[in-house]
N, C-alpha and C positions, 0 to 999 in steps of 0.2 A: 481210848487215848489216840492221839493225833497222827493224821498218816505221816506226817512228816517233821522231823524237827532239825535244829541247826545246830552242830558242833562246832567249837573253834580252836584252834589249837596252834602255838610257836613252838617250833622245832628246830629252830635253827633256819639254814638256808632252805626257804619253801621248794626248791625244785626237788628236793629229797622227800618232800613230806605228803607227796602227789599219790604217789605209785604206789606205795603200802594201803593207802584207801580207796583208791580210783576204783578196782574192779571186785571189791567185794559184794557179797547179794546183800541188796538194801541199801547200797550207796545210790544215791540218784544224782549228785554233782559234786566235784571237789574244787574249789577255788581259791588260786593266789592270790594273798592282797596284803593289807598293811594294817595293823589295829592298835589302838592303846596309846595313842599318842596326841599331840594337841594340836596339829591343824587339820584341814579338811583336803581329802584329794591329794596326798602326799606322792611325789613322783618315787621312783627307785633311787633314784642319785640322793634325793634329800635323806630318805630313811637309812641309805646305807653311810651318810654322814655322820649318824646320831647324836642329831641335834632337833629330831622331832620329836622321839620319847613312843615311836612306832617300833613294833617288831614284825618281821616278817612270818607271815602264818597262810594258814590254810582254814578255810570255812567249809565246812562238811553238809549236805541236805542228806537226810537219811530216812528210812523208813524204821522207828523202832520196833514193830513188829516183826520186821526179819534181822534186823543186825541192834541190839540192846547198845545204849549208850555206854554202859559197862565196858563191853567190847570194843569200842573205840578207845577208850581211855587206855585200855590193857595195849592196844595196837600203839598207841602214842608212846606209851613208856619203851616199848620196843625199838624204837625210832631215834632217841636219843639219849646222851649223858646227862643224867638228873642232876648231875653232883657238879657241872659246872656252872659257875655264877657269872662268867666273863663272857660267852659265847656257846658256840657247839664247834669242836672240832679244829679245823685251822679257821674257820670264820670266828673273828674276834669281835668284841663290841655289843653296846645296848640292843642295835638292831637284832641282833642273832642269840639273844637271851630267849630261855625256856618259859612257857605258862600254860595254861587251860584256863580258857576264857568259857566261864558258865553262862548259860542262857535261863535256866532256872534254878529253883533250890533243890529240886531233885537232882540236876546236874550236880551243883554245889557239894550233895552230902556227897554222891558217888566220887566226884573227883578227889574230897579228901579222904576219906574211906581207903581210895586205893593208893593215894601219896601214905598215908599211917603205915596200909600193910606193906609197902614195897619197902618203907624206912626200917621196919621192924623186921624185915625177912634175913637182914645182913649180908644182901647180895652186893651192896657197894658198902666200903669202909667208910665212906666221907657221906654226910647228911645230906638228904635231898634237898636240892634249893628250889628246885621249879614251882614258881608260882602258881596258886589259884585264885583266877580275880573276876571279878563281875565284867561281862560282855560291854564292848564301847563299841563305837561306831567302824567297819570294818570298808575298806577301800579296795576295790578289785584292780590287782596288777596290771601293767601294763602286757599289751596281747604276748609277746614275745617271751613272756616268764608264763604263763598258762601251758597247763600240760608238758611241761619241757621235758621230760621222760620221754616222751613220744616224738615230740616234734626235733630234738637234739639228742637222740638215743645214745649215741656213740660217745659226745662229749660228757652226756649225764652219769653214763656209766664211770668214764674216766674220772669225774669230779667226786663222785662217790667214793671210789675207791681211794683215789689220792688225798682225799679231806678227811681221808681217818675214820670216816664214819662206818662204811660196812666192815671194816675189821674189826671194830669196838662192838658193832652190833654182834657180829660171828663169833666174839670173844665173851660176851657177857651175858647174853641171851639165850644161848643153846640150854636144855635143860640138863642139870646131873642126872646121869642114868644110871649111877648107881654100879653094882655087881649085876649086870645082865644076863649072865649065866645062871644066876640062881633064879632070875624072875621069869625067863623065857624056855621053851623047850628048847631042843636041839636044831629045829626045823625053824622056830622062830627066829633064832640066833642068827643062824645060818643064811637067811635072807637078808633078814634087818642088817646086821654089824657086817657080812663078808660078802653081801652084794649076788646073793645066791640066788637061785631060780628054783622052786619046787616041780614036780611033775606035773603034766596037765592031765586034766579030767581024774586027777589022785589026789585032789587037794580039797578042802572042805566048802569053798563057798563058788566053786565056778558054776554051779547049777542050782544054786541058790534064789528060791521063788518067794520067800517071806517078806515082807514089808517090814524095812529098818533102815538104820545107819550101820557105815562101817569108820570107827576110828582106828586109828594108829594105836596099835598093841603096847608101843612103849610108852607115849605119852597121852593116850586117850583123846587126843584131839579128833575131830570129826575130820573125815576124808571125802566119803563118796555115802551116796544115798541109793537105795534101791528101786527110788524113782528115774534113776538115770542109767540103771543096771539092763544089760540085753545080752543075748547067747550072739556070741562072735564068733563061734564054734572052734575057738581057739585052746578051750579048755581053762580057760582061766578066768575069774570074774574080770567082766569088761563094763565100761560105763564113758558116758559120753562127756561128762566134764565132772571136777570135784565139787564140794558143796560150799567149798569158799578156797580160791586160788590162792590166798593168803597163806594158806596152811602148806602148799606143797611148793619144793624147787625143783626148776629143771637144771640138769647137766648133758651135757655131750659127753655119750660113752663110744669109745672106739674099741672095748674090749670084743673078742673073738671075728676079728675080721669084717667088724661090721660099724657103720654109724649111727649110731640110734640117741634117741633122748629119753636120757635115765628121769624118772620121777623120783623125788626124795620128799619125807616129812620136814616141815620147816623147824618145829620146835626141836624135835627129836633126834633130828639126821641121819632116820633112818630109811635105807633103800625099799621101795615098796613096788617098784617095775618099771617100764616103760609107756611111751604115750606115741602111738602111730597116727599116720592120717589117712587110714583106710576105716574109718566109721561111719557110723551113716550119715548120708549128705545132710539130712533134712535137718540134723541136730547139730551142724556144726563141722562134719566129717572126720572127729577124732575120736579113737580109741584107747581109755586108759587102761591096759591091762596090767593088771595087778596081782601080786601074791596073795593069795589067803590068810597065809601066815605072816603076813606084816599088818594085819588087820582085827578087830576082834569086832562080831557082827552082833549088834545090840535090836532085839527086835523091836517093835512099834509099840508094843504094849511094855515094853518096860523101859523105855527111853525116859518117862517122866521121873520113876523110882531110881534111875540110875545118874539123874542129873544133867540128862540131854533134852525136858521137856520142850526147852525153846525151840529146838529143831522139829516139834511136831507140824510145824506151821510147812512143812515141806509136804507134807500129806494131805493138806485142807482140800486140794482139787481132786484126791483120790478117794475120798468119803464118800 
């Protein structure tokens, strides 16, 4: 398998399509630009005039051994309204239409299967109109449009919220959790759904030394790896970083007379714990202090059987 591949997605305004991919494991580069049109080296003004046939897009260089193309396609769907043929949210016109541009037959098949699955799921009452097209020349956008979410973070947040994209994502891409009182134990429910905290030194994983990964007890999404776990002396399982930052969200927590950063799972919106800046300095200085009850541990030997075999790459250097 090639060390790197290219993926190209059009999801409306490219300002909002960089952040979801940028810090994921296996992502090497994310570039904003234009593709699908009829002229070479178009400018932002030309593309926005809807006269060139180009759409705003992002081109992603990635390592498929770390993050498969399927994961990128899934992430793409979760950023857009795939039923809108006229643009995205407040941005209207041809240049804001959505599309997956495939670079080989394998990508085409994965994208088509994913689109069919989404259409059959019934998540949306209207048909999925996002096009799946062969890749065409990609032209890098002007420098001010690169990494916009970093360079102009305040305006980016206002724009993502004001355009309607943020609220659409929250409404349509959170999982249906069903009746969790039947699925979870009382402590699991208290922690994940009522923002509870379990007792230190009296929880399942605080001193776990077995190799494996921790997944969200509600959604099953991978959260943390034993390769990043360490004994922080606090009585809760602690980690230097998540497996994939895309799967977690941070909120300001002012409860109990403190100002802390809460960590929640992205897909299930479960309370997981908090992150502090007193972690090992040689590993980024962060301590993700999690509740055992919010997670399920999958031993390394069982990961393949349980459908998490892809994440065995985390242990290659430990073998």
